[in-house]
C-alpha positions as CSV (number, residue, x, y, z in Angstrom):
1,M,17.9,175.8,80.4
2,V,16.4,176.8,83.7
3,V,15.9,180.5,84.4
4,I,16.9,182.1,87.7
5,Q,14.6,185.1,88.4
6,S,16.2,188.1,90.1
7,E,14.1,187.7,93.2
8,D,15.2,184.0,93.4
9,K,18.8,185.1,93.3
10,Q,18.6,187.2,96.4
11,R,16.6,184.5,98.2
12,F,19.2,181.9,97.3
13,I,21.9,184.1,98.7
14,D,20.0,184.8,101.9
15,E,19.4,181.1,102.4
16,L,23.1,180.2,101.8
17,I,24.1,182.9,104.3
18,D,21.8,181.3,106.9
19,L,23.5,177.9,106.4
20,L,27.0,179.5,106.5
21,K,26.2,181.0,109.9
22,I,26.0,177.5,111.5
23,P,29.5,176.5,112.7
24,T,29.4,172.9,111.6
25,I,33.0,172.1,112.6
26,S,33.2,168.3,112.6
27,A,36.8,168.2,113.9
28,D,35.9,169.9,117.2
29,S,33.5,168.1,119.6
30,K,32.5,171.5,121.1
31,Y,30.4,172.0,118.0
32,N,28.5,168.7,118.1
33,D,25.1,170.4,118.5
34,E,25.9,172.9,115.7
35,V,26.8,170.1,113.3
36,K,23.5,168.3,114.0
37,K,21.7,171.7,113.6
38,G,23.4,171.9,110.1
39,A,22.0,168.4,109.2
40,A,18.5,169.5,110.2
41,W,18.9,172.6,108.1
42,V,19.9,170.6,105.0
43,K,17.0,168.2,105.4
44,N,14.6,171.1,105.6
45,A,16.2,172.7,102.5
46,L,15.8,169.4,100.5
47,Q,12.1,169.3,101.5
48,K,11.5,172.8,100.3
49,A,13.4,172.2,97.1
50,G,11.1,169.4,96.0
51,C,12.4,166.1,97.5
52,T,9.4,163.9,98.2
53,K,11.2,161.9,100.8
54,T,13.9,163.2,103.3
55,E,15.5,161.4,106.2
56,I,18.3,162.0,108.7
57,F,20.3,158.9,109.5
58,E,22.3,158.8,112.7
59,T,25.7,157.3,112.7
60,K,28.4,156.7,115.3
61,G,29.6,160.2,114.3
62,Y,27.5,162.9,112.6
63,P,24.3,162.4,110.7
64,V,23.9,161.6,107.0
65,V,21.0,163.6,105.3
66,Y,19.1,161.7,102.6
67,G,16.6,163.1,100.1
68,E,15.0,161.8,96.9
69,R,12.6,162.7,94.1
70,I,11.7,159.7,92.0
71,I,9.6,160.6,89.0
72,D,9.9,157.5,86.9
73,R,11.8,154.3,87.7
74,K,12.5,153.9,84.0
75,L,14.5,157.1,83.9
76,P,18.2,157.3,85.0
77,T,18.9,158.2,88.6
78,V,21.5,160.8,89.7
79,L,23.0,160.6,93.2
80,V,24.2,163.9,94.5
81,Y,27.0,163.7,97.1
82,G,28.2,166.6,99.3
83,H,29.0,167.6,102.8
84,Y,27.7,170.2,105.3
85,D,30.6,170.0,107.8
86,V,33.5,172.5,107.5
87,Q,37.1,172.9,108.5
88,P,38.0,174.7,111.7
89,P,38.4,178.4,111.0
90,D,41.8,178.8,112.8
91,P,43.7,181.0,112.9
92,V,40.7,183.2,113.4
93,E,42.8,186.4,113.9
94,L,43.8,186.2,110.2
95,W,40.2,186.6,109.0
96,D,39.1,190.0,107.8
97,S,35.6,189.3,109.1
98,P,34.3,186.6,111.5
99,P,34.3,183.2,109.8
100,F,30.7,182.4,110.7
101,E,29.3,185.9,110.0
102,P,29.1,185.8,106.2
103,V,29.7,189.0,104.3
104,I,29.5,189.8,100.6
105,K,32.5,191.8,99.2
106,T,33.6,192.6,95.7
107,T,37.2,191.8,94.8
108,K,39.4,192.2,91.7
109,L,38.5,188.7,90.6
110,H,34.9,188.7,91.8
111,Q,33.4,192.0,90.5
112,E,29.9,190.6,91.1
113,G,30.8,189.9,94.7
114,A,31.8,186.9,96.8
115,I,30.5,185.4,100.0
116,F,33.3,185.3,102.7
117,A,32.7,182.6,105.3
118,R,34.0,179.3,106.4
119,G,32.4,176.7,104.1
120,A,31.4,179.2,101.5
121,C,33.1,177.1,98.8
122,D,34.0,173.9,100.6
123,D,31.4,172.6,100.5
124,K,28.2,174.4,101.6
125,G,28.1,176.8,98.7
126,Q,28.7,174.1,96.1
127,M,26.4,171.5,97.8
128,F,23.7,174.1,98.0
129,M,23.9,174.8,94.2
130,H,22.5,171.3,93.7
131,I,19.6,171.8,96.1
132,K,18.6,175.1,94.3
133,A,19.1,173.5,90.9
134,L,16.6,170.8,91.9
135,E,14.2,173.5,93.1
136,L,14.3,175.3,89.7
137,M,14.0,172.1,87.7
138,V,10.9,171.0,89.8
139,N,9.3,174.4,89.7
140,Q,9.9,174.9,85.9
141,D,9.0,171.2,85.1
142,K,12.4,170.5,83.7
143,L,13.6,167.6,85.8
144,P,14.5,164.7,83.4
145,C,16.0,162.3,85.9
146,N,15.3,160.8,89.2
147,V,17.5,162.4,91.9
148,K,18.8,161.3,95.3
149,F,20.9,163.3,97.7
150,M,23.4,162.0,100.3
151,I,24.9,164.9,102.3
152,E,27.2,163.9,105.1
153,G,28.7,165.7,108.1
154,E,32.1,164.0,108.4
155,E,34.0,164.6,105.1
156,E,36.5,167.0,106.7
157,V,37.5,164.3,109.3
158,G,37.7,161.4,106.9
159,S,34.1,160.2,106.4
160,D,34.8,157.4,108.9
161,N,31.1,156.3,109.3
162,L,30.0,156.8,105.7
163,E,31.3,153.4,104.4
164,L,29.0,151.5,106.8
165,F,26.1,153.7,105.9
166,I,26.6,153.1,102.2
167,R,27.0,149.3,102.6
168,N,23.9,149.2,104.8
169,H,21.8,151.3,102.4
170,K,23.1,150.0,99.1
171,E,19.7,149.5,97.6
172,K,18.4,152.9,98.7
173,L,21.4,154.6,97.1
174,E,21.2,152.7,93.8
175,N,22.0,155.1,91.0
176,D,23.4,155.4,87.5
177,V,25.8,158.2,88.1
178,I,27.1,160.2,91.1
179,L,27.4,163.9,90.8
180,I,29.8,165.9,93.1
181,S,30.7,169.5,93.4
182,D,33.5,169.6,95.9
183,T,36.3,170.5,93.5
184,G,37.2,173.6,91.4
185,M,37.8,174.8,87.9
186,I,40.6,176.6,86.2
187,S,39.0,180.1,85.9
188,N,35.7,181.9,85.4
189,T,36.5,182.0,81.6
190,Q,38.0,178.6,81.3
191,P,36.0,175.8,83.0
192,S,37.5,172.4,83.7
193,I,36.2,169.1,84.8
194,T,38.2,167.3,87.5
195,T,39.2,163.8,86.2
196,G,41.4,162.7,89.0
197,L,41.8,163.1,92.8
198,R,44.8,162.3,94.9
199,G,44.5,159.9,97.8
200,L,45.3,160.8,101.4
201,S,47.1,159.4,104.5
202,Y,46.8,161.5,107.6
203,M,49.1,160.8,110.5
204,E,50.0,162.2,113.9
205,V,53.3,161.8,115.6
206,I,54.2,162.3,119.3
207,V,57.9,162.4,120.3
208,T,58.5,162.1,124.1
209,G,61.7,162.7,125.9
210,P,62.0,163.3,129.7
211,N,59.0,162.5,131.9
212,R,58.3,166.2,132.5
213,D,59.2,169.7,131.2
214,L,62.7,170.6,132.3
215,H,64.6,173.8,133.1
216,S,66.6,174.5,129.9
217,G,69.5,175.9,131.9
218,L,69.9,173.0,134.3
219,Y,69.3,170.2,131.7
220,G,70.0,171.8,128.3
221,G,72.8,170.0,126.4
222,A,72.4,166.9,128.6
223,V,68.9,165.7,127.7
224,A,67.4,165.3,124.3
225,N,64.9,168.0,123.4
226,P,61.9,166.3,121.7
227,I,61.2,169.5,119.6
228,N,64.7,169.5,118.3
229,V,64.5,165.7,117.6
230,L,61.2,165.9,115.9
231,S,62.4,168.8,113.7
232,K,65.4,166.7,112.6
233,M,63.3,163.7,111.9
234,I,60.9,165.7,109.7
235,T,63.8,167.1,107.7
236,Q,64.9,163.5,106.9
237,L,61.6,162.8,105.2
238,H,62.7,164.6,102.0
239,D,66.0,164.5,100.1
240,E,67.8,167.3,98.3
241,N,65.5,166.9,95.3
242,N,62.3,167.0,97.4
243,R,61.6,163.3,96.9
244,I,60.1,161.5,99.8
245,T,62.6,159.2,101.5
246,I,60.3,156.6,102.9
247,P,61.4,153.2,101.6
248,G,58.9,151.8,99.2
249,F,56.9,155.0,99.0
250,Y,57.0,155.3,95.2
251,E,56.6,151.6,94.4
252,G,53.7,150.8,92.1
253,I,52.9,154.4,91.2
254,E,51.1,154.6,87.8
255,E,53.2,157.0,85.9
256,V,51.5,159.5,83.7
257,S,52.4,159.3,80.0
258,D,54.3,162.0,78.2
259,H,51.2,162.6,76.1
260,E,49.1,163.2,79.2
261,R,51.8,165.5,80.6
262,L,51.8,167.5,77.3
263,R,48.0,167.8,77.5
264,M,48.2,169.1,81.1
265,A,50.8,171.7,80.0
266,K,48.3,173.2,77.6
267,A,46.0,174.2,80.5
268,P,46.1,178.0,81.2
269,F,48.7,178.7,83.9
270,N,50.9,181.7,84.6
271,L,53.7,181.0,87.0
272,K,54.3,184.7,87.7
273,D,50.6,185.2,88.6
274,Y,50.7,182.1,90.7
275,K,53.6,183.4,92.8
276,N,52.2,186.9,93.1
277,K,48.8,185.6,94.4
278,L,50.7,183.6,97.1
279,N,53.2,186.3,97.8
280,I,56.1,183.9,97.3
281,R,59.4,184.5,95.4
282,E,59.8,181.0,94.1
283,V,57.9,177.7,93.9
284,S,59.2,174.5,95.4
285,G,58.7,170.8,94.8
286,E,59.9,167.5,93.4
287,K,62.7,168.0,90.9
288,G,61.8,167.2,87.3
289,F,58.1,168.2,87.4
290,S,56.2,171.4,86.7
291,T,54.1,173.2,89.3
292,I,50.9,171.8,87.7
293,E,52.3,168.3,87.9
294,R,53.5,168.6,91.4
295,N,50.1,169.6,92.8
296,S,48.1,167.0,90.9
297,I,49.9,163.9,89.6
298,R,52.7,163.5,92.1
299,P,52.5,162.4,95.7
300,T,53.5,164.7,98.6
301,L,54.3,164.8,102.3
302,D,53.6,167.9,104.3
303,V,53.5,168.9,108.0
304,N,50.1,170.3,108.7
305,G,50.8,171.3,112.3
306,I,53.7,171.2,114.8
307,W,53.7,172.1,118.4
308,G,55.4,171.6,121.8
309,G,56.8,173.4,124.7
310,Y,55.9,177.0,125.7
311,T,54.1,179.1,123.0
312,G,52.4,181.7,125.2
313,E,53.4,185.3,125.6
314,G,56.8,186.2,127.0
315,A,59.5,183.7,127.8
316,K,59.6,180.4,129.6
317,T,62.9,178.5,129.4
318,V,61.9,174.8,129.3
319,I,62.8,171.7,127.4
320,A,59.4,170.2,126.6
321,S,58.6,166.7,127.5
322,K,56.7,166.1,124.3
323,A,56.6,167.4,120.7
324,H,53.7,166.8,118.3
325,A,53.2,167.0,114.5
326,K,50.4,166.2,112.1
327,I,51.5,165.0,108.7
328,S,49.5,164.4,105.6
329,M,50.5,162.5,102.5
330,R,48.7,163.1,99.2
331,L,48.8,159.9,97.1
332,V,48.4,159.1,93.4
333,P,47.0,156.0,91.6
334,G,49.0,152.9,92.4
335,Q,49.5,153.9,96.0
336,D,47.3,152.3,98.7
337,W,46.8,154.6,101.7
338,E,46.9,151.8,104.3
339,V,50.2,150.5,102.9
340,I,51.7,154.0,102.8
341,S,50.5,154.7,106.4
342,D,52.3,151.5,107.5
343,L,55.5,152.4,105.6
344,F,55.5,155.9,107.2
345,K,55.1,154.4,110.6
346,K,57.9,151.9,110.1
347,H,60.3,154.5,108.7
348,F,59.5,157.2,111.2
349,E,60.2,154.8,114.1
350,S,63.4,153.7,112.5
351,I,64.9,157.2,112.3
352,A,64.1,158.0,115.9
353,P,67.2,158.2,118.2
354,K,67.2,156.1,121.4
355,S,66.9,159.3,123.5
356,V,63.2,159.6,122.7
357,Q,60.1,157.5,122.4
358,V,57.8,157.8,119.3
359,E,54.0,157.3,119.1
360,I,52.3,157.3,115.8
361,I,48.6,157.7,115.3
362,K,46.9,156.9,112.0
363,H,43.9,159.2,111.6
364,H,42.2,158.6,108.3
365,G,42.9,158.3,104.6
366,G,41.5,157.3,101.2
367,Q,42.6,156.1,97.8
368,A,43.3,158.1,94.7
369,Y,40.5,158.2,92.0
370,V,40.4,158.7,88.2
371,T,37.2,159.5,86.3
372,P,37.3,158.2,82.7
373,T,36.4,160.7,80.0
374,D,34.7,158.2,77.8
375,N,31.6,157.6,79.9
376,I,28.3,159.4,79.4
377,G,28.5,161.1,82.8
378,Y,31.7,163.0,81.8
379,Q,30.2,163.7,78.3
380,A,27.1,165.2,79.8
381,A,29.2,167.4,82.1
382,H,31.3,168.5,79.1
383,K,28.2,169.5,77.2
384,A,26.7,171.3,80.2
385,Y,29.8,173.4,80.8
386,T,30.2,174.2,77.1
387,E,26.6,175.4,76.9
388,T,26.8,177.8,79.9
389,F,30.4,179.1,79.5
390,A,30.4,179.1,75.7
391,V,33.8,177.3,75.8
392,E,34.7,173.7,76.1
393,P,35.9,172.6,79.5
394,I,39.4,171.1,80.0
395,P,39.9,167.8,81.7
396,H,42.0,168.5,84.8
397,K,43.5,166.4,87.5
398,G,42.9,167.9,90.9
399,G,45.4,167.9,93.8
400,G,42.8,167.4,96.6
401,S,41.2,164.3,98.0
402,I,37.7,163.1,98.6
403,P,38.4,159.8,100.3
404,I,34.9,158.4,100.0
405,V,34.7,158.7,96.1
406,P,36.6,155.4,95.3
407,L,34.4,153.6,97.8
408,F,31.3,154.7,95.9
409,E,32.5,152.9,92.8
410,D,33.5,149.8,94.8
411,V,30.2,149.5,96.7
412,L,27.6,151.1,94.4
413,G,29.3,150.2,91.1
414,T,28.9,153.6,89.5
415,K,31.2,156.4,88.4
416,S,31.5,159.8,89.9
417,V,31.5,163.0,87.9
418,L,33.3,165.9,89.6
419,M,31.7,169.2,88.5
420,G,33.4,171.9,90.6
421,F,32.8,175.6,90.3
422,G,35.3,176.9,92.9
423,L,38.6,178.6,92.1
424,D,42.1,178.0,93.5
425,S,42.0,181.5,95.0
426,D,38.9,180.8,97.1
427,A,41.1,180.1,100.1
428,I,39.4,176.8,101.2
429,H,40.8,175.5,104.5
430,S,42.4,179.0,105.0
431,P,41.3,182.3,106.5
432,N,39.0,184.4,104.4
433,E,37.5,181.5,102.5
434,H,35.0,182.7,99.9
435,F,32.9,181.7,96.9
436,G,32.0,184.0,94.0
437,L,28.4,184.8,93.3
438,F,29.2,184.4,89.6
439,N,30.4,180.8,90.4
440,F,27.4,180.1,92.6
441,F,24.8,181.0,90.0
442,K,26.8,179.5,87.2
443,G,26.7,176.2,89.0
444,I,23.0,176.5,89.5
445,E,22.6,177.1,85.7
446,T,25.0,174.3,84.7
447,I,23.7,171.5,86.9
448,P,20.3,171.2,85.2
449,L,22.0,171.0,81.8
450,F,23.9,168.0,83.1
451,Y,20.6,166.3,83.9
452,K,19.3,167.2,80.5
453,H,22.3,165.9,78.6
454,Y,22.7,162.9,80.8
455,A,19.1,161.8,80.2
456,A,19.5,162.2,76.5
457,L,22.8,160.2,76.4
458,F,21.3,157.5,78.7
459,K,18.4,157.1,76.4
460,K,20.8,156.5,73.4
461,K,23.0,154.1,75.4
C-alpha cells in the first residue's frame, strides 16, 4: 500500500483547490478560455505526477489531455478516463460560498472536512485522485502496470467530439482495462462498485404561438398561450402510475430478475433518512418499484428546465410568443438513445394542438452500460476496496450516465471499471457541491491497490 505523508496531504488539497478555482464550464461559451486553461493545468499535473509523455489534442470543441507512463510493454495497461469540465453553477444565489472559490468546511457527515466548490466531486476531485495515486506509486516505486490518461473537457455536454478522437487514436489508447472514478459509493462505511449506468437522451422543445408577445388583457382567452400549452403537453408524458406514455418507450427493455432485485434490496438504505436529507414528505416514482430501483434500473423522463414569458421583477401582463423546456430521459439496457429520441419527437409533435408550432432539438445522449462482475478488473477493484475499507464492497447499479463508456468497449474492446468515491449527498450538479477529504484520500489509497491486484490477476490469467 502506498503511504500518504502528512505534508503531501496538505499539498494535494492545495493543488486540488487551484484546479477548482478554474471555471471550466463547457456548456457556456463565455468560459472557452477558462476550459482551455483547465486542460493546460491537467497536462502540467500529469507531467509532475510522473507521466513521461503528455499531450493536448485539440478537437472541434474542447481539448483532450493525454498522458502516459509505459514501464514495460509486457505488463498490463490501465487507461484512466475522467473529465475536467464542470456543470454551470446556477442558481449561484443558492450557494453558501462562491462556486469557484473553494472552501473547506466540516459537516455532520464529513467530520474531517469537505471541499465545497463546483466540480469538487464531479469530476475534478475524483479525477485528481488518479493523478496523485500515480505520483505516489512512481515516487515509492510501486507502479506495477503501464498507465495512460485520457481526460476530456466535454463530458458535461455529451462528449460530442470524443468518439472521433478515440477512433483516430485507437492504437495510442490501447489498454487492458479502463478505470473511471465519476460515480459514487453507498457510504463511507459501506463501499460499493458501480456495475451499471443508465443511458441518456437530452432534448429541447420550443412551443411557438403568436408571432410576438401579446397583451394578456386584449388577447387572453382568444389566443393559445404557449406556456399553458407546453405545461399541458408535459403533463401528458406520464400516466397516473408515473409510467412514461411515449408509444414504444418500454419496448425491448432488459428486465432485471427477481434475484437481482432481492440483492439490490439488501443494500443499506433508510427511506426516512433519504426523505429527511432532501426535505421531502414523500418519494415519488413509477408504481411497483422501490426508490432504489426507480433511480437505477428503471427509465425516467424529467423536465430539467422550463421558461417563457416575463420572469423579471414586478409584473408584466403578456402572453408569451414562445415557451421552452429541456427534457432528459434516463435509459436502461435494451433502450437505444437514438431510437428513444425519435420516439419522443414523434410523440411530442403528435400531442401538440394546431394552435401552436413545435420545434424539437436533440442535444446529446448515450447508451446504458453494464459492467460484468466476473472479469479481473471488477475483481481487482473488489479486493482494493476490501483492503482499504475493511469491508467488502457491494455491487451497485448507478442512476447516472457517462455516455462515452459504452463507446469505449465498442471501439477499444475493453471493459470499464467504475470506482467511485463520492456520496449521494455531495450535491453534484447542484448548489454547494462538495467532496469529503476522507473520500478524496481514501480514493488515493485505494487506486494503487487496484493496480496491484489487477497486475497479479492479469499475470494468472
